[in-house]
C-alpha positions in Angstrom: 0.4 -46.7 89.7 2.7 -47.1 86.7 5.7 -44.8 86.6 6.2 -42.6 83.5 8.6 -44.2 81.1 11.4 -42.1 79.6 11.2 -41.2 75.9 14.0 -42.2 73.6 14.7 -40.7 70.1 17.0 -41.7 67.4 20.1 -39.9 68.7 19.7 -41.5 72.1 19.4 -44.9 70.6 22.4 -44.3 68.3 24.6 -43.3 71.3 23.4 -46.3 73.2 24.1 -48.7 70.4 27.6 -47.2 69.7 28.5 -47.8 73.3 27.0 -51.3 73.9 27.6 -53.1 70.6 31.3 -52.5 70.9 31.2 -55.0 73.7 28.6 -57.4 72.1 29.2 -57.2 68.3 27.3 -60.5 67.7 24.1 -59.5 69.4 21.2 -58.4 67.2 18.6 -57.6 69.8 18.6 -54.6 72.1 15.9 -54.0 74.7 15.5 -50.4 75.7 13.7 -49.3 78.9 11.9 -46.4 77.2 9.2 -45.6 74.8 9.9 -44.4 71.3 9.6 -40.7 70.6 6.4 -40.3 68.6 7.9 -37.2 66.8 10.7 -39.4 65.3 9.8 -40.4 61.7 12.7 -42.7 61.0 12.4 -46.2 62.6 15.1 -47.7 60.3 18.6 -46.2 60.0 22.2 -47.2 60.2 24.7 -46.6 63.0 28.5 -46.5 62.9 29.9 -49.3 65.1 33.5 -50.5 65.3 34.6 -49.1 62.0 31.5 -50.4 60.1 27.9 -49.6 59.9 25.0 -51.7 61.3 21.4 -51.4 60.1 18.9 -50.6 62.9 15.2 -51.3 63.0 13.2 -49.8 65.9 9.9 -51.2 67.0 7.7 -49.9 69.9 5.8 -52.7 71.6 3.4 -52.7 74.5 2.9 -56.5 75.2 5.3 -59.4 75.8 3.7 -61.2 72.8 4.3 -58.2 70.6 8.0 -58.1 71.6 8.5 -61.9 70.9 6.7 -61.6 67.6 8.7 -58.6 66.5 12.0 -60.5 67.3 10.9 -63.7 65.3 9.9 -61.6 62.3 13.2 -59.7 62.4 15.1 -63.0 62.3 12.9 -64.5 59.6 13.3 -61.4 57.4 17.1 -61.5 57.4 19.6 -63.4 55.2 22.4 -65.6 56.4 24.9 -62.8 56.7 22.4 -60.2 58.1 23.8 -58.4 61.1 21.0 -55.9 61.5 19.9 -54.9 65.0 16.4 -54.9 66.3 15.8 -52.2 69.0 12.6 -52.8 71.0 11.1 -50.0 73.0 7.7 -49.8 74.7 5.9 -50.2 78.0 6.5 -53.9 78.8 8.0 -54.3 82.2 11.3 -56.3 82.2 9.9 -59.1 84.5 7.3 -59.9 81.9 9.9 -60.7 79.2 10.8 -64.4 78.9 14.2 -65.6 79.7 14.6 -67.2 76.3 14.0 -63.8 74.6 16.3 -61.9 77.1 19.0 -64.4 76.4 19.4 -63.0 72.9 19.5 -59.3 74.1 22.5 -57.2 74.9 23.3 -57.5 78.6 20.2 -59.9 78.8 17.9 -57.1 80.1 16.4 -53.8 79.0 19.0 -51.0 78.9 18.1 -47.7 80.6 18.2 -44.5 78.6 19.9 -41.8 80.8 19.6 -38.6 78.7 22.0 -36.8 81.0 24.7 -39.4 80.6 24.2 -39.4 76.8 24.4 -35.6 76.6 27.6 -35.6 78.7 29.0 -38.3 76.4 28.1 -36.2 73.3 30.0 -33.2 74.7 33.0 -35.3 75.9 32.3 -34.3 79.5 32.6 -36.5 82.6 29.7 -34.8 84.3 26.9 -32.4 83.9 25.9 -29.2 85.7 23.4 -30.5 88.3 20.9 -27.9 87.2 20.5 -29.7 83.9 19.4 -33.0 85.4 15.8 -31.8 85.9 15.6 -29.9 82.7 14.3 -32.5 80.3 13.5 -29.9 77.7 17.2 -29.0 77.5 18.5 -32.6 77.4 16.0 -33.6 74.8 16.8 -30.5 72.7 20.5 -31.2 72.9 20.0 -34.7 71.7 17.8 -33.6 68.8 19.8 -30.6 67.7 23.3 -32.2 67.6 25.2 -30.8 64.6 26.4 -33.2 61.8 30.0 -32.9 63.1 28.9 -33.4 66.7 28.9 -31.2 69.7 32.2 -29.5 70.7 34.3 -31.1 73.4 34.0 -29.0 76.6 36.2 -30.6 79.2 35.3 -32.1 82.5 31.9 -30.6 83.3 29.3 -29.4 80.8 27.8 -26.2 82.4 24.2 -25.2 81.9 25.2 -21.9 80.3 27.6 -23.6 77.9 24.9 -26.1 76.9 22.3 -23.4 76.3 24.7 -21.3 74.2 25.5 -24.3 72.1 21.8 -25.1 71.7 21.1 -21.5 70.6 23.8 -21.7 68.0 22.6 -25.0 66.6 18.8 -24.4 66.8 18.5 -20.7 66.1 21.7 -19.6 64.4 22.6 -17.4 67.4 26.4 -17.7 67.3 28.7 -20.6 66.7 27.9 -23.8 68.6 31.6 -24.7 68.6 32.7 -21.4 70.2 33.7 -21.5 73.9 32.0 -18.1 74.4 29.0 -16.6 72.8 28.9 -12.8 72.8 25.2 -12.7 73.3 23.6 -9.3 74.2 20.7 -7.2 73.1 22.5 -6.2 69.9 23.0 -9.8 68.9 19.4 -10.8 69.8 17.8 -7.9 67.9 20.1 -8.5 64.9 19.0 -12.1 65.0 15.3 -11.0 64.6 16.3 -9.3 61.3 17.8 -12.5 59.8 15.6 -14.4 57.2 15.2 -17.6 59.2 16.0 -16.8 62.8 12.5 -16.0 64.2 10.8 -18.7 62.2 13.2 -21.3 63.6 12.2 -20.2 67.1 8.5 -20.3 66.3 8.9 -24.0 65.2 10.4 -25.1 68.6 8.3 -27.0 71.1 6.6 -24.8 73.6 8.5 -26.2 76.6 11.8 -25.5 74.8 10.6 -21.9 74.0 9.8 -21.3 77.6 13.2 -22.6 78.7 15.1 -20.5 76.3 13.1 -17.4 77.1 13.8 -17.8 80.8 17.5 -18.2 80.2 17.7 -15.3 77.7 15.8 -13.0 80.1 18.4 -13.7 82.8 21.3 -13.4 80.4 20.3 -10.6 78.0 17.8 -8.7 80.1 14.1 -8.1 80.5 13.6 -7.2 76.8 14.1 -10.9 75.8 10.6 -12.3 76.6 8.8 -9.6 74.6 11.2 -10.1 71.7 10.8 -13.9 71.7 7.0 -13.7 72.0 7.0 -11.6 68.8 9.3 -14.2 67.2 7.0 -17.0 68.2 4.0 -15.2 66.7 5.9 -14.8 63.4 6.6 -11.1 63.9 10.2 -11.3 64.9 11.3 -8.9 62.1 9.1 -6.2 63.6 10.6 -6.5 67.1 13.2 -3.7 66.6 10.8 -1.3 64.8 8.1 -1.9 67.4 10.6 -1.2 70.2 11.7 2.0 68.6 8.1 3.1 68.1 7.3 2.2 71.7 10.2 4.3 72.9 9.0 7.3 70.8 5.4 6.9 72.0 6.3 6.5 75.7 8.5 9.5 75.5 5.8 11.7 73.9 3.7 14.2 75.8 0.7 12.0 75.4 2.1 8.6 76.4 -1.1 7.5 78.0 -3.0 8.2 74.8 -0.6 6.0 73.0 -1.2 3.1 75.3 -4.2 1.6 73.5 -2.5 1.9 70.1 0.6 0.2 71.4 -1.5 -2.6 73.0 -3.0 -3.2 69.6 0.4 -3.2 67.9 2.0 -5.6 70.3 -0.9 -7.9 71.0 -0.2 -10.9 73.2 3.5 -10.0 73.2 2.7 -7.1 75.5 2.4 -8.8 78.9 2.2 -5.4 80.7 3.4 -1.8 80.3 6.0 -2.6 82.9 7.7 -4.9 80.5 7.3 -2.5 77.6 9.7 0.2 78.9 12.8 -2.1 79.2 12.0 -3.5 75.8 11.7 -0.1 74.3 14.9 1.1 76.0 16.9 -1.9 74.8 15.6 -1.4 71.2 16.6 2.3 71.3 20.0 1.5 72.7 20.6 -1.1 70.0 19.6 1.2 67.2 21.7 4.0 68.5 24.7 1.8 68.4 23.8 0.7 64.9 23.5 4.3 63.8 27.0 5.0 65.1 28.3 2.1 63.0 26.4 3.4 60.0 27.9 6.9 60.3 31.4 5.5 59.5 33.1 5.9 56.2 34.3 2.4 55.8 32.8 0.1 53.2 30.6 -1.9 55.7 28.9 1.4 56.7 26.7 1.3 53.6 25.2 -2.0 54.6 24.8 -0.8 58.2 23.0 2.3 57.0 20.6 0.3 54.9 19.9 -1.9 58.0 19.1 1.2 60.1 17.0 2.9 57.5 14.9 -0.3 56.9 14.2 -0.5 60.7 13.2 3.1 61.1 11.1 3.3 57.9 9.2 0.2 59.1 8.7 1.9 62.5 7.3 5.0 60.8 4.9 2.8 58.7 3.7 1.0 61.9 3.2 4.4 63.5 1.1 5.5 60.5 -1.0 2.3 60.6 -1.7 2.8 64.3 -2.3 6.6 63.8 0.6 7.5 66.1 2.4 9.7 63.7 1.2 13.0 65.3 2.2 11.7 68.8 5.8 10.8 67.8 6.5 13.6 65.4 9.0 15.2 67.8 11.0 12.0 68.3 14.8 12.2 68.0 15.1 8.8 66.3 12.3 8.3 63.8 12.7 9.5 60.2 9.3 11.3 60.5 10.9 13.3 63.4 13.8 14.2 61.2 11.6 15.3 58.4 9.5 17.4 60.8 12.5 19.2 62.0 13.8 19.7 58.4 10.4 21.2 57.5 10.8 23.6 60.4 14.1 24.7 59.1 12.6 25.2 55.7 9.7 27.2 57.1 12.0 29.7 58.7 14.2 30.3 55.6 13.9 33.6 53.9 11.7 35.3 56.4 12.0 39.1 56.3 11.2 39.5 60.0 13.7 40.7 62.5 15.5 37.8 64.2 14.6 35.4 61.3 18.2 34.2 61.0 18.3 33.4 64.7 15.1 31.3 64.4 16.5 29.5 61.4 19.8 28.8 63.4 17.7 27.5 66.3 15.8 25.2 64.0 19.0 24.0 62.4 20.4 23.1 65.8 17.3 21.1 66.5 17.8 19.3 63.2 21.5 18.6 64.0 20.5 17.2 67.4 18.3 14.5 65.8 20.0 11.1 65.9 19.7 10.7 62.2 21.4 14.0 61.3 24.7 12.3 60.6 23.1 9.3 58.9 21.2 11.7 56.6 24.4 13.7 56.2 23.6 15.0 52.7 20.2 16.4 53.8 21.6 17.9 57.0 24.5 19.5 55.1 22.0 21.0 52.6 19.9 22.5 55.4 23.1 23.8 57.0 24.1 25.4 53.7 20.6 27.0 53.4 21.0 28.6 56.7 24.5 29.8 55.7 23.0 31.4 52.6 20.3 33.0 54.7 23.1 34.4 56.9 24.9 35.8 53.8 21.7 37.5 52.8 21.5 39.0 56.3 24.9 40.6 56.0 25.5 44.0 54.4 26.4 43.7 50.7 30.0 44.3 49.8 30.7 47.6 48.1 34.0 47.2 46.2 35.3 50.3 44.5 37.8 48.6 42.2 37.8 45.5 40.0 40.6 44.0 42.0 38.6 44.4 45.2 35.6 42.9 43.5 37.2 39.7 42.3 39.0 39.2 45.7 35.7 39.7 47.5 34.0 37.2 45.1 36.6 34.5 45.8 36.4 35.3 49.5 32.6 35.5 49.9 30.1 35.7 47.1 31.8 32.7 45.3 30.9 30.8 48.4 27.3 32.0 48.0 27.5 30.5 44.5 28.6 27.2 46.0 25.6 27.3 48.4 23.2 28.1 45.6 24.6 25.1 43.7 24.1 22.8 46.7 20.5 24.0 47.2 19.7 23.8 43.4 20.2 20.0 43.6 17.3 19.8 46.0 17.0 17.7 49.2 17.4 14.0 49.2 14.1 13.7 51.0 12.3 15.0 47.9 9.9 16.8 50.2 7.9 19.4 48.3 7.7 21.9 51.2 11.5 21.8 51.7 12.2 22.0 48.0 9.9 25.0 47.6 11.7 26.8 50.5 15.0 26.2 48.9 13.7 27.5 45.6 12.6 30.7 47.2 15.9 31.1 49.0 17.8 30.5 45.7 15.7 33.2 44.1 16.6 35.8 46.9 20.3 34.9 46.6 20.3 35.2 42.9 18.7 38.7 43.2 21.6 39.8 45.3 24.1 38.2 43.0 22.5 40.0 40.1 23.0 43.3 41.9 26.6 42.4 42.6 27.2 41.5 38.9 25.6 44.7 37.8 27.9 46.8 40.0 30.9 44.7 38.8 30.0 45.2 35.1 30.1 49.0 35.6 33.5 48.8 37.4 34.8 46.4 34.6 33.7 48.7 31.8 35.5 51.8 33.2 38.6 49.8 34.3 39.1 47.9 31.1 39.4 51.0 29.0 43.0 51.6 30.3 43.9 48.5 32.3 47.1 46.8 31.3 50.2 45.2 32.9 51.8 48.6 33.5 48.6 50.1 35.0 46.5 47.3 36.6 44.6 49.4 39.0 45.5 47.1 42.0 44.1 44.0 40.3 46.0 40.8 39.6 45.9 40.3 35.8 45.7 36.8 34.5 48.9 37.4 32.4 50.7 38.2 35.6 49.7 35.1 37.6 52.8 33.1 36.6 55.1 35.9 37.5 53.4 36.6 40.8 52.9 32.9 42.0 54.8 30.3 40.0 58.0 32.3 39.5 58.5 33.1 43.2 58.0 29.4 44.0 60.6 28.5 41.4 63.3 30.6 43.0 66.2 28.8 44.5 65.6 25.7 42.4 61.9 25.3 43.2 59.8 23.2 40.8 56.2 24.2 40.9 53.5 22.3 39.0 51.0 24.6 37.4 47.6 22.9 37.0 45.2 24.9 34.8 41.6 23.8 35.3 39.9 25.3 32.3 36.6 26.9 33.3 37.1 26.6 37.1 35.0 29.3 38.8 35.3 30.5 42.4 32.7 28.1 43.8 34.5 25.2 42.2 37.9 26.4 43.5 36.8 26.8 47.1 35.1 23.4 47.1 38.2 21.7 45.7 40.5 23.4 48.2 38.2 22.4 51.0 38.3 18.8 50.0 42.1 18.6 50.0 43.6 16.4 52.7 45.3 18.7 55.2 47.7 15.9 56.0 48.9 16.0 52.4 48.6 19.7 51.4 49.0 23.0 53.0 47.5 26.1 51.3 49.7 29.2 51.3 49.2 32.8 50.1 51.6 35.7 49.7 52.5 37.2 53.0 50.0 39.9 54.0 50.8 43.3 55.4 51.0 43.4 59.2 47.5 43.4 60.7 45.8 42.1 57.5 44.2 38.8 57.1 45.7 36.3 54.6 43.6 36.2 51.4 43.6 33.9 48.4 44.7 35.5 45.2 42.1 36.2 42.5 43.0 37.4 39.1 41.0 39.0 36.3 40.6 37.2 33.0 41.2 38.6 29.6 38.1 39.8 27.7 36.0 38.2 26.5 36.4 35.5 29.2 37.0 32.7 26.8 39.8 30.1 26.5 41.5 31.3 23.4 42.6 34.6 24.9 42.6 34.0 28.6 44.5 30.7 28.7 47.1 31.8 26.1 47.6 35.0 28.2 47.9 33.0 31.4 50.5 30.6 30.0 52.5 33.2 28.0 52.7 35.8 30.8 51.5 38.5 28.4 48.3 39.4 26.5 48.0 36.6 23.9 45.6 34.8 21.7 45.9 31.4 20.2 45.5 27.6 20.6 47.8 24.9 22.1 50.7 25.7 19.9 50.7 29.4 20.9 50.4 28.3 24.6 53.4 25.9 24.4 55.5 28.6 22.7 54.6 31.3 25.2 55.0 29.0 28.2 58.5 28.0 27.1 59.5 31.6 26.4 58.2 32.8 29.8 60.5 30.4 31.6 63.4 30.7 29.3 63.6 34.3 30.3 64.1 33.0 33.9 66.7 30.5 32.8 64.4 27.5 33.4 63.2 24.7 31.1 59.5 24.0 31.0 57.0 21.4 29.8 53.3 22.0 29.0 50.9 19.0 28.7 47.5 19.3 27.1 44.6 16.9 26.9 45.8 13.6 25.5 49.4 14.3 26.6 49.2 13.5 30.3 46.7 10.6 30.5 48.5 7.3 30.9 48.2 4.3 28.6 46.3 1.2 29.7 47.6 0.1 33.1 49.1 3.6 34.0 47.4 6.5 35.8 49.6 9.1 34.1 51.7 9.3 31.0 55.3 8.2 31.5 56.4 11.4 29.8 54.7 13.5 32.4 56.2 11.5 35.3 59.6 11.9 33.7 59.1 15.6 33.6 57.9 15.8 37.2 61.0 13.9 38.3 63.2 16.5 36.6 64.1 20.0 37.7 62.0 21.6 35.0 58.8 23.6 35.4 55.7 21.6 34.5 52.2 22.7 33.6 49.1 20.6 32.8 45.9 21.8 31.3 42.8 19.9 32.4 39.7 20.5 30.3 37.2 18.4 32.2 35.0 21.3 33.4 34.9 23.3 30.2 34.4 20.3 27.9 31.6 18.8 29.9 29.7 22.1 30.3 29.8 22.5 26.6 28.5 19.0 26.1 25.6 19.8 28.3 26.7 17.9 31.4 27.7 19.1 34.9 29.7 17.4 37.6 28.4 14.1 39.0 26.7 16.0 41.9 25.8 19.2 40.0 28.9 20.8 41.5 32.5 20.2 40.7 34.6 18.5 43.4 38.0 17.0 43.6 37.0 13.6 42.3 34.8 15.0 39.6 37.7 16.4 37.6 39.5 13.8 35.5 43.0 12.9 36.8 43.2 15.8 39.2 43.7 13.5 42.3 46.4 11.6 40.4 48.1 14.8 39.3 48.1 16.1 42.9 49.4 12.8 44.2 52.2 12.8 41.7 53.2 16.4 42.5 53.3 15.5 46.2 55.4 12.4 45.5 58.0 14.5 43.7 57.9 17.3 46.4 56.5 19.9 44.0 54.4 22.9 45.1 51.2 23.3 43.1 49.5 26.4 41.6 45.9 25.5 40.9 44.5 28.2 38.6 41.8 28.6 35.9 41.8 30.7 32.7 38.2 31.9 33.3 35.2 30.9 35.3 31.7 29.9 34.2 28.0 30.3 35.1 25.5 27.5 35.4 22.3 27.7 33.4 19.6 27.8 36.1 16.8 29.1 33.8 13.6 27.2 33.3 13.4 24.7 30.5 12.2 26.3 27.4 14.1 29.6 28.1 15.3 30.8 24.7 18.5 32.6 23.6 18.3 36.4 23.3 17.5 37.6 19.8 20.5 39.8 19.0 22.9 40.3 16.2 26.7 40.1 16.0 26.9 36.9 18.1 30.4 35.7 18.6 30.0 33.4 21.5 27.5 32.1 24.1 27.9 35.3 26.2 29.5 37.9 24.0 28.9 39.7 20.7 29.4 42.9 18.8 27.0 45.8 18.7 25.3 48.1 21.2 24.5 46.8 24.7 21.0 46.1 25.8 19.5 45.2 29.2 21.8 42.8 31.1 24.8 43.7 28.9 27.8 45.9 29.1 30.1 47.4 26.5 33.8 46.6 27.1 36.7 48.1 25.3 40.4 48.7 25.8 43.8 46.9 25.9 42.3 43.9 27.6 39.7 43.2 24.9 41.6 40.9 22.5 39.3 41.0 19.5 39.1 42.9 16.3 38.5 46.5 17.2 39.1 45.8 20.9 35.4 46.3 21.6 32.7 43.8 22.6 29.3 43.6 24.2 29.2 41.0 27.0 26.3 39.7 29.1 26.6 40.1 32.8 23.1 38.9 33.8 23.3 35.1 34.4 20.0 34.3 32.5 21.2 35.8 29.3 22.8 33.8 26.5 23.0 34.0 22.7 23.5 30.3 21.7 21.7 27.0 22.2 21.3 25.8 25.8 24.2 24.1 27.5 24.9 23.1 31.1 27.0 26.3 31.6 28.6 29.2 29.7 31.5 31.6 29.8 32.7 34.6 27.8 30.5 37.1 29.7 31.2 39.9 32.2 29.8 38.4 35.4 32.0 37.9 38.5 31.7 34.1 38.1 33.2 34.3 34.6 35.8 37.0 35.0 37.2 36.0 38.4 40.3 33.6 38.1 40.9 31.7 41.3 44.5 31.1 42.3 45.1 28.3 44.9 48.7 27.7 45.9 49.7 24.5 47.7 52.8 23.0 49.2 53.2 19.4 50.5 52.4 19.4 54.2 55.6 17.8 55.2 57.5 20.6 53.4 58.4 24.1 54.6 56.4 27.2 53.7 58.5 29.2 51.2 59.9 32.6 52.1 57.5 35.5 51.3 54.5 33.2 51.8 52.3 32.5 54.8 49.8 29.8 55.7 46.1 30.0 54.9 44.3 27.9 57.5 40.9 26.5 56.5 39.3 28.7 59.1 40.7 31.8 57.4 39.6 30.6 53.9 35.9 30.5 54.8 33.9 33.7 55.0 32.6 34.6 58.5 29.0 34.0 57.5 29.8 30.5 56.4 31.0 29.4 59.8 29.9 32.0 62.4 26.6 32.2 64.3 24.0 34.8 63.5 24.9 36.6 66.7 28.4 37.1 65.4 27.1 38.2 62.1 24.8 40.8 63.7 27.6 42.1 65.8 29.7 42.4 62.7 27.0 44.5 61.1 26.0 46.6 64.1 25.6 50.3 63.3 28.7 52.4 64.0 28.8 55.8 65.6 29.6 58.8 63.5 33.0 59.1 65.1 34.1 55.7 64.0 35.9 55.4 60.7 34.3 53.3 58.0 35.6 49.8 57.5 36.5 48.5 54.0 34.7 45.2 53.8 36.6 44.0 50.8 40.0 44.2 52.6 39.4 42.5 56.0 41.9 43.2 58.8 43.1 40.7 61.3 41.4 40.7 64.7 43.1 39.3 67.8 41.6 36.0 68.9 41.0 37.5 72.3 40.9 41.2 73.1 44.1 42.6 74.5 43.9 43.2 78.2 42.8 46.7 78.9 41.8 46.3 82.5 44.9 44.6 83.7 43.6 41.1 83.1 45.8 38.6 81.3 44.8 36.3 78.5 45.1 32.6 78.9 48.3 32.5 76.8 49.9 35.3 78.8 49.1 33.7 82.1 50.5 30.4 80.9 53.9 31.7 79.7 54.3 33.7 82.9 53.8 30.7 85.1 56.7 29.0 87.0 56.0 25.5 85.6 56.1 26.8 82.1 59.4 28.6 82.7 60.8 25.3 84.1 59.5 23.1 81.4 60.8 25.5 78.7 64.4 24.8 79.8 64.0 21.1 78.9 62.5 21.6 75.4 65.0 22.2 72.7 64.3 24.9 70.0 60.9 25.7 71.7 58.7 28.4 70.1 59.0 31.9 71.4 56.8 32.9 74.3 54.9 35.3 72.0 54.2 32.5 69.6 53.0 30.2 72.4 50.9 33.0 73.8 49.2 33.7 70.5 48.6 30.0 69.7 46.9 29.4 73.1 44.8 32.5 72.8 43.6 31.5 69.3 42.7 28.0 70.5 40.9 29.5 73.6 38.9 31.9 71.4 37.9 29.0 69.0 36.6 26.8 71.8 39.7 24.6 72.1 39.9 23.2 68.5 41.7 24.6 65.4 43.6 23.2 62.5 47.4 23.1 62.8 47.5 25.7 60.0 45.3 28.1 62.0 47.4 27.6 65.1 50.6 28.3 63.2 49.0 31.3 61.4 48.1 32.8 64.8 51.7 32.5 65.9 52.9 34.0 62.7 50.5 36.9 62.9 51.8 37.7 66.4 55.5 37.3 65.8 55.9 38.2 62.1 57.9 34.9 61.8 56.6 32.3 59.4 55.8 28.9 61.0 56.7 26.9 57.9 55.6 23.5 59.1 52.3 23.7 61.0 52.4 20.0 62.1 55.9 20.4 63.6 54.9 23.6 65.3 51.9 21.8 66.9 54.2 19.0 68.0 56.6 21.4 69.6 53.7 22.9 71.6 52.8 19.4 72.7 56.3 18.8 74.0 56.2 22.2 75.8 52.8 21.9 77.4 52.2 18.2 78.1 54.1 17.9 81.4 54.4 14.2 82.5 52.4 13.1 79.5 49.2 14.9 80.6 47.3 15.7 77.3 47.0 19.5 77.7 47.4 19.9 74.0 47.2 17.1 71.4 46.8 16.5 67.7 43.6 14.5 67.0 41.7 13.3 64.0 44.8 11.9 62.4 46.6 15.1 62.8 44.0 17.4 61.2 43.0 19.2 64.5 44.8 20.6 67.5 42.8 20.3 70.7 43.4 22.2 73.9 42.2 21.1 77.3 41.8 24.5 78.9 41.0 23.2 82.4 44.0 20.9 82.4 46.2 23.8 81.1 45.2 25.9 84.1 45.9 23.0 86.5 49.3 22.3 85.0 50.4 26.0 84.7 48.8 27.9 87.6 49.5 31.6 87.4 49.8 34.0 90.3 47.6 36.4 88.4 44.7 34.0 88.7 42.3 32.7 86.0 40.4 34.5 83.4 
């Protein structure tokens, strides 16, 4: 019985020749004790030997005569200086070769081909892992797959794992063959299936090599590897991850058994058994969950990561549809179809008039937020969240202001947020689902009906108030001509240098959005100090009438009722500050934009660096509405307004507080296309005219009406206009047009000026924007006849946790009375007062353990009456006071944007004799 001869390929012969010919450079015949690999196509090639190259000719012979004939023909075919080498392989036993022939051969006998020795030589190793000696598939693959620059040098012993990792890198592109370690896990393997060539490279490997790699990967990566590699071998590698996700959804459904047949059809031969399917599905789900976490980031690579996740999940949904599994996996927490199903549930519960409808909508929203794609589909999730907020607003009792001042303050504090929500919903959902879009349209309609009722009430108040309202008799309202005196002038005391930014046309919804987008690490919002027991409120002024730029902006900048253009504004602004012994500069459009290569004009930067008062008028909103365009997203945000971020950054660089104010607001045209202007006479603007008022209009007269005759007719209904269609309008008598938002900011590292107090983000939002429906219902619970009515337009501060009436102490009170606290306090220099610490801890406790630094400082200020002028510093002092031995009882997280309290750790560190709450 003849023994099986080893197989030699080109690379084995090359290594053999490079070794042997160095010792026998004159020899031209090499006998090899092996057969030639039939898969090798090249039988003629060159090999580097001793600094030169030798031509090699390989012939596979199976008889002594054939070997002799091949050698003579090789000699006869050469020239005098020919040094080419003939390599003879085949099945001829060595003892059948003549001595005269063997005398010409290297070593005078056939050379054995030891693949293990050759592989070790290629890796620069002295020895191989013994397990490799019997794995011919691995040795042959390493010989065939050697990179152009060779295998990496590995040291004394080439281990099996190191060899397979190098082979995976060279053969399949799984990692770097030269790396000492290959971080190979399920994530890397599934990611490899999504590469253009990876699975096809695997499919082209010999079956024995596929089996060897599959066995090794199953041991290294886990039981998901065999199913994944089988799919790759079948040419379906790119579907491995979608199929795994779909399998996880189907196996987790209530009808997993019913899904078995469909899954068997989808997987085909790759599904060895259902026992192998579960680990494969679990691995795929785990990988995709980690990919989703990466895609939720804000860094630049997150966009590519998001596209990768979406491509996988959309493919999984298509596979489910093809296999008729959509209904079975509709409730899955990972598939896009599951997200859309939950979104449709939210939409179906919007606007229902039934009792408890808001609670149902809240529940549906929580289900949507629990879906793993909620953060990835952040825009759609936020739109649904906003819809529920608007529904919550509709469920609250309407405000009933009795004065114009109360009405504009309430609009900035609440109904302006409703306008913002309407703007969000008006854009529609990114899913473009018809059912969701229709639900949003109906909700917008209901909200606009309420807004119309509010505007009608406001128009009546405005008409009676404007007859006598003036600076000397403002009826409790902040007039636009008094804004500088009430905000900028106090900030200018003691050498202060406020920057007044006038955003022409900024309405309340725009103002609250811009304020919400400001970085709390850069800016702190402040408001005039409120009376004891009252909540801090943003300032809202009343525009001149009509609510147009020519009269309102001139009055704002002059500090008195005025009319005129830029020249009148410059003169009035300089005169206002001259009376206060300060120089001032006013920059209009074209005056503050920088030349090429500069963000801002050098003249503006020079003014900001001085001690003078500076104002800048930004016309972006007003101009683009008139041109028929809206913000880039249909709503105006910080980055949608030209140069606003640059202006704020420059103000912060020069340590200037900022007064962000408008001259009037605007309304957005949300009427159907084809809606025509009203056919009226005496038209003077888009929303005002002369003549008697009709439906949706109000007659306004008095000192605040700066027109001939001091009498106009203005539209208050938002679907009424007198001119050609634009994106938006102003000049009318609606709340959105007449309310002038005033946002006051100081650099976060600076102190809060005297007479002002912090306005934390939590206090700026209306309760219905952030609270649950339970809290909203409690707020609107019916009161007994003995209880006094509450003025909803002037909210009062409520303690974060009720004062103890039964002898029980709050968390803050127990903490400051504990012995460890008293001891720790002695070691903290300039620590906050006990009352301030108490209030801060109780506010954090009531908020669930997390608040902004501003909210924590505001709670302390409300309790002590002492302004905490630097919220970040106050939070740092609390850290020093409470974090005994470095334990994180209280810490600043999220880059300093949030204060977090560990309530359990606080109770452990500061045990109180009174016990726990």
